N, C-alpha and C positions, 0 to 999 in steps of 0.2 A: 067408834069415831077414832080417825089417825090422830097420833100425836104430832103435836106442831114442835118444831124443832127451833128454841128460842136461840141455840147457840149460832148456827146457820144463818138465820135471821136477822142477825147484828141487832138483838132487843134485849140480851144479857147484860150487855155494858161490862164485861169482867175485865179488871185490871190486866190480867195474867193471863190466864186460860177458863176456859168455858166447859165445860163437862153436860152433856144433854142427861134428861133423866124422862120418863116416862109421865107424861104432865107436867114437868117442870124441868128445871136446868139447878146444878152449881158451879158456883166461883172455886178455881184453884190457883195457888201459887206455886212460882218456881224455887227450887231448895233455895235456902237461905231468908227465905221470904214467908210471912206468916197471914191469913186471911182478918181484916178488918173485923171490927162488930155488926159493918153493915154488909157484910158477907160477899164483898165485890172488891172493895179495894186490899192491896198488896202492903205490907211493909218485912222493912230488913230486920231481922233479930240480932240484935247485938250481943254477940260471944266470944270468948276468949279463942283464937285459931292454937288447936295440937295438931304434932306432926303426927301422921295416925303413921309412917315408917319406923316412927324413934324407938317402938316398944316392940323389940321382936320380931326385925325387920319389916312388922307388919304383916310378919307368916308368911313371905314370901323365902323360896328356894335361894334364888337369884337376886334379880335386882326388882327395887321398893321404889317406889313413885308415889309421894304423897298427891292427892286432887280433891277436889271439895268434898266428893262423895266416900272417900277413905282410897285406903290404899291400892297401887294397880302394879300387878306384880308381873316382870318379862324376863326369859331366860338367855343366857350366852349361849356363842354361835355352837351347834350341835347339840342343841338341845331343845326340846319343845315344852310347851304350858300343858299344865295335864289338865283333865276337866275341874278340878276345884280352883282353878285360875291360879294357885298358888305353886305345888310342888313343879320342877322340872325334871325331864325324865329326857334318856339321851335319844338322838335324830338319828337313825339309820340312814344316810345319804344313798349307799350302795343298795337299798333296799326302794328307796322313796324315788329312786332318778335322779335325784337333784347334786350326785357326784358328777364330775368332769373329767372321770376315767375311760379311757379308748377300749383298753381291753380288759384288765382286772381290778376289782373293790376291794379293799379289806377294809371294813367298820371297826373304829374303836371307840369306846366311851366319849364321847364331845367330839369325835373327828373321822375321818376315813383316810385310805392312803391308796396311790395306784400304784398295778404292777403290769409287766410284760411277760408275754410268750419267750419262748427260747430263742434265740435271734432276733432279740430288740432288747432295749434299754429305754426305761422311759426318758422322754425329751426333758429340756429345759424347764417348761412350764408347769411339770410334777404330772401332767393330764395325759398327753400321747405319748405314743411311742416312736420310736425310732430304731430303721433296719440296724445291725449290729454285721459292717464287713469284715467277716472272717477271713479274707484273703489278706489283709492289709496288715496282721499279726504273721509273719512269719511262711507267708504265702498258705494259709491254711494247712499246714502240713503235708500239703502235694509236693508230689517229687517233681512234674511239670507246669501245670498250668491249673491254677484255682479261678472258678468261676463262681462269682460273688451273685448272690440270688434273694429277693426281699424274704429275712427270717431264716434262708438257710445258704447253703455254697454247696459246692461240687468239685471233683478233683477230674482232670483231664490230661490226656497225653498225646505226645507226639507224634507224628505221622514214623509208622513202623514200629509205635510201642502200643502195649495196650494195658489196661488200669487193671491191678491187681486183685486179689479178693478183700484186701482192707480199705480197697477204695481211695487210697493216696497213693501207695506206689507205682513205676510204671515200668514194665517189663518188655526187653526185645521181643520184635515179632520174628516165630520158629517156624521151619516146615511150609518155606517159599510163600509164606503170606506177608499182605504189608496192606498199607492206608491206615488208616482211623482205627486206633482195635482191632487191627489186625485180622481185618475182617475181608477183607480181597486178595484173590490170587489172582494167577497170571491170565486164568480163563475168563476173567471179568473185563480184559481189554477189549475196547468195540473200534468200527470205524478205521477199521485197518491196523490198530496196532498191536503191539508186540510188546512180550515181558525184557526186561534188559537182562545183562549178562547173569547179575545175582541173582533174580527173578525178585528182586524187591522193588518192581514196579513198571508201568507201563512206558514206552516209548510211541507216542502218538505218532501219524501221520501227516504230510502239511496240509493246514487249517484246521489242526485240532489240537485241543489241550484238555486239563483236568486228570485226576488222579486215572483215570479209567478212558481217557480220551473221548469221553461224550459230551464236550463244549467247544462250541466252533471259538476260531480267533477273537478275541474282541474288537469293536470298531476299531477303524485303523492301523490293527495289525495283517499280516498275511505271514504262510510259508510255514517250514519248520519249526518248531516252538514256538511257531506266532513269532518270531523277531524281526518280520520285515513292516515298513513302515507304508502304509497306503499313500499314492499322493494324490488321491482322486483329489477334485475342486468342484464347486456349485452344487455341491449333495450329492455328487456322485457315489456309489457304492465299491467297494473292494472287493473281489473274489478271493474269500480267505485261503485258498490253495496256491492260484497264480499270481494274485493282486491283481489281475487287471479289473479296469475301471468299468462298473455300468452306471452308465449315463442317464439321469433324468430326462423326462421329455424335454426338448427345447435346447440341451446343448449336444454336442460330440466334441471328440477329439482324444487322442490317446491316454489326457487325463483330465477328460470334461472340460476345460480350459476355452472353448470357443463356443459362444451362440451359433444356434442356424444360421444361415445364410438367408438373404433377404428372400420372401417369399416361400421361405421351407418353414414347418412347423411340427409338431411332436415326437415320440421318442424313434432316439436315431435321424431325427430332421426326415422324416421318409415321405411327410406328407406334403402336398403344394398348399400353399395358400392361394384362397378367392376373392382377394380384396381388390376392389377398382376405385381408380380417380383419386392416386394417389395415398388411398389409405394404408396404414400400419397394418401389421399382420401378427398380433402376440406369437411370442415363438415355441411358446408352449402349450396352446389351446387351439390356435388358429383363428381366433375371436377378430374380427377387423374393429379398428379406430378412426371413423370418418372422418377427412378434412372438412373443414368448413365449409356450408354448401352443400353437403350430402347426406342421405341417412340411408337405412334399412340393414339387413344382416353381411352384404356383401357392397353395402355405401355405393350403389347402382342407382340408386332415388335421389331425385332433385328435391331441393327444401320444398317444402307447397308455400303458396303465394301468400307475402306477410311474416314470412319465417326466413332464418338465415342462421348460420354459426356453426360452430360443432354441434353434433346430432339436429342439426336446426331447431332446438332448445329457445333461442333468443326471437322477439317480435321486433319486426319493423315497425319503423316511427315516420313513413312517408306519406305524404300528403297530397300528393301529384307529381308522383312520381315512379318509378319502381323501384323496388330494392334488392341489391346487389348480395346475392343469397349467398356467398361468401365471407363478405366484409361487413356485410348492414348497411354499405355505405349507399344514399339513394340518390338515383337516378332523374334526375328532374324531366318533366314535360316540355315541351315546348310552351314558353312561356312566362316557365317558374323557376324559383332561384333559391339559394338556402339552405344547409345543412340537410334541412326535414322538406324540401320543395314546398315551404307554406307562405313564400314571399312572393308574391307576383313580380314579374321586369319592372326596372324602372322606368319610368320615362325616357322616350326614345330610344329603348333596346328591345329586342326580340329574338327570338326561337331558342334552339336549344341552350341551357345555362346563360341566356339571355345574351350572348358572346355577340350577336349582329347589333348593328347599330341602325334605325329607323333611318328612311329616307321620304319623309312626308312632307317636311316641308309644316306648312300649317294645319297640315291635314292632322288624321286619327290611324296610329298604326296599331295594326294588331300584333297582341304580343306573343303571339303563336304563329305566324305566318308572315308579318310583316309587311304586309299587305295594308294598305293606303286606304282610308276614308278620308275623300278630298272635306272641305268646308264649301259653304256653297259657293259656286260661281267657278270652282276650281276641279281639274281633273286630271289622268293620265298616272302613270306609276309612281311620279313623286307628287302629286299636286301642283307641276308647274305650268301646266294646260290653263286655260279658258276655258269658257266652254263653247262650243261650237254655236252658231246660229239656231234658233230653234229649241234649245236647253237651259235650264238652269237648274239653281239648287244644289245640295249637297253630292258631290261627284257629278254633276251635271246628269244628274238621274232622271229629273224630272222633263214634261216636254213642253214648252211654250203653247199659249192657248190665243195669239197676238193673230186679228187677220185687218186686211187691207194695206200689208206691209208694215204694219208695226211693228217695232222692236222691242226685243224680250229683255227687261233687266235680268242678268244673269245670277246674281244674286236673291233676289222675290221672285222672281217671275210677272213682276208687274210688266204693263204692255204702256210703251212711250210711243202714243198713235201719231200718224200724220196729220198735215191739216189737212180739214174736212171731217175729221172721225173722233168719236169719242166713244167710251164704254170700258168694259173692263176686259174685253178680247178686240177694242176698236172696232165694235159688230154696229155701234150707229153711225150715219152721216150726219157731220156740224153743218157746213155751209149748205142751208136751204134759200130760198129765195128770198124770205123775211129777215137772212142778214148777211147779205149781198153788201158789200160797200157802195151800191147805185139804191137809187129810192125806188119806191114801186115805179110803177107804172103809173101815171095819171098825173105825178107831183113831183115835183122837185125835193131832192133830201130834206127833212124837217119839217114839212107840210104837209096836210092834208085839206080834206072838204071841198065845197064848191070852189069850183075855180083855184083851189091849193092854195086858197088867200090865207087858210089856218097854221098855227104852227105846233107840231107836237111836244110836247112835256114830257119828255121820255128819258131824260137825264144823258140825252144822244143816240140815243137807241130809237130805231125807226119805230115808224106809226102805221098803223092800216090807213091806206090813202082814202077811205071813205070814211071811217068812223072814227079814228085818232086814236084807236088802242093802242096803246104800247105795245110791240113786240119784243119781249126783254132777250136779251142773249144768255147763253149757256151760266148759271150761276146768278142769276137775278129774275125777281121777281116783284109782283105789286103793279099797282097804277100806274108808277111812275119808273120801274124798274130798279128804285131804290131799293128794296128790303134784297137781303143774301138769303141762301138757298138754308133750307132747316138742313140738319146733320144728316137726316135721312133724304135728302132729297138734292137731284141734280138736274144739268141740262139746261136747255131751253126753257125761261120760266118753272125753272126748278118743276116741269113738269114730269121728271124720269125717279123712279125711288130706288137708292140706293140697295146694292147688295151685301155692303161688306158689314161682317159680325160686329155684334156691340163692340163697343169699347175700342173700335179701330175709328179711324177716319176717312169719310168720303170725300173726294176730290168735286168741290162742287161744281169745276166747269166739266170734267169729262167724267165724273164717277167712280174712277182710279181709287182702289181703297189701301188708303198708307194702314200697315199691318205695326202693333205695338211688337215690341219682343217677343218672343216664344213663339208668336204664330207666323203665318207664311201662306202664298197662295193668293189667288185673282179676288178671294170676297175673306181672306184672314180666317181661313177656318179652318188651316192646315197647321196641325204642331210642328216646330221644327222637328227635322229627325234628330239631333239632338236631344228633345225632349222624348221622342219613341224610344232611344236605346238607352232614355235613363230610367225610364218605365220599364223598359221589358228586365234590364239587368238587376234594377234594385227592389224593382215592386213585386219580384217573384214571391218576395215572402210578404211584404209591406201591402199587394193589393189584394192578397187573399180574404181581407176582410172589408169590410163597408163602416163608412160615418154610421155611428148611433143616432138612435130618434134626437136624443140627448145634443150630441153634436151638433146634428144637422140646426138644431133650434136655436142653437148658441152660437154656428158660425154666421161669420161676417165676409162672405164669399168675394165681395168687389172690394172691399177693403183690404184681403189678403193679396187680391188681384194684382193691387197695386205694387205691394210688396214685392209680390212673385216676379213681377215684371223690370220690378227694379231689379230683383236679384240678379236675374237671368240676365238682365244687362253689364252687372259687375259692377254696381252702383253702390250696394247697400246690403246690407244681410239681415233678416226680419228677424223685428224684436222678439227674444225666447229664445232664438236656435242658436246652438253652442256648436259653432264649425271652427274646423281646425283652420281654412281660412275663407274667402265670401266664394259663395254659394258661385256665382256666376263664376267663378273663375276654376272652378271644380269641375263644372256642366263641359266646361271649354277643353277639357282634356281626359280624352278617352281613357288614358290607364287608371288616373283616378276613380274613373266611376268604374270600372272593372274590377277596381280594387275594393268596391263596396265604400267609399268615402262614409264618414261618421255625419249624417245627415239623419234627421230623425224620421219616420214612418208616418208620422203626423201632415211634415210636410208632402210630402207625393199623395197620401189622400186628399188632400186640400188639391194637390193638382191635378188628381183623377176628378174631383169634384167640378172646377173649374171648365178641365178638358170636356166633361159630359155636359155640363148645363149650359156653356158659353150658347 
């Protein structure tokens, strides 16, 4: 059976510490306390406090500190506590590596000391070693030159002397030797150099220097003894013998003072540039820097369309025009103006930069060509001429259909019929026997019946001489010719049917149609040209979609028709449409139409619905 650890499970309830045993447990108390009779509680032991270090320093060799469990010993610096915890023995810092010495370490009882190698002395911190500069003290006992080194030094002699056996004294060179340590002779002179008269050194040729003439003149000098001063400019190098300048690519002249002439480049300016169209040629490499509008290695390629400027790196921003490849300035097409050619010509202006004045009177001026689209009834270059007989409508472009010498209204095309004719085109005869001023044969005016004794009751209209039935004139019907024609009838006894489109008015006398605004033609079924232009220009985007089923179901076409017709006539603006000015006024302005005025697409969708369903 496994033992249960009452201490771990917290069942022991000891006041201080719990010690588990096999099959049981015991409670223990902290120092200074003793276990109570219940074996669990701990009680403080009341006793006199005695300093454990007072007698014989607690047995410690160096320092003693009294604690509740007895004396605690410690040692001075340079010592360490022995295994008995009381005695102190010397600590060898040199052996343990605890010293700070950079070179040598000497251990003492309770301490240590740092020392240095020859040529060094201890530094101020007592740990490091600093170099001793032997040359500072009496030049290191050297005759000529003392050269200090780290931890040491050495002596050297001037040219023409050599170091003596003691490595400090200097002796003059003998037996035609010279140079450092007398190691050179006249045979060592190089590059045409020769010995001097004393055989104590080399005399160098122009452009050379050094003890044995093995070094060229330093930069900027030339000639005998390298005494000449070079005058080369712009990075030119000087010939060490003659002093002549060797120029780098791109410059020329005795002193390399001049750049290559125009269209020349390279070493000695010997190459010809191949740059075109005003490009700059680099006088060093021959690379071309193109002027604005050109590109390519030789600047012979024009900027591609839509790009301009130096290297053709800039994008043009011309909407309706061409971009100058050099400056990026927009060259507007006819009919457009503005810095970006994004503004249409203002009213009555046309042509390039809108510089020309229109001469169309009340007509509409094409902003590109200046050609006039005349209003109904007018024609000619400036819309100053009336339509010729037989023509009507905008720019007099429509043919009249009037017959029997009827005259055509030059604005609407409506026919004004001569006496005796009626109808849309005056195609019907009007004065029949029933409507002559005289009475029918057999009876006097206003009489009928046997012996013409009865009076006609026709409101002044004639009646049949036999039956007395009224023969109603055009526009009248009924038994007594006292009833006007219905809106869709006209002519004698209202016997003819009008051909006018819905919502137009039919003349009950001759059937001529009186068209509402926006409609024209003999039967008022032709949309005015201005509406055609409107749908052609603005309908490109608007008329791409149709009314949805919901729009069709909720659309009140004829209610809108009245508002639309009023709007076209310029009297009112339909409710809910926010326009900059009255819609009717905008329609009359071709420029405004071409510039797509702020008229909602729904307006034109409704207009198309009306046109298609009329």
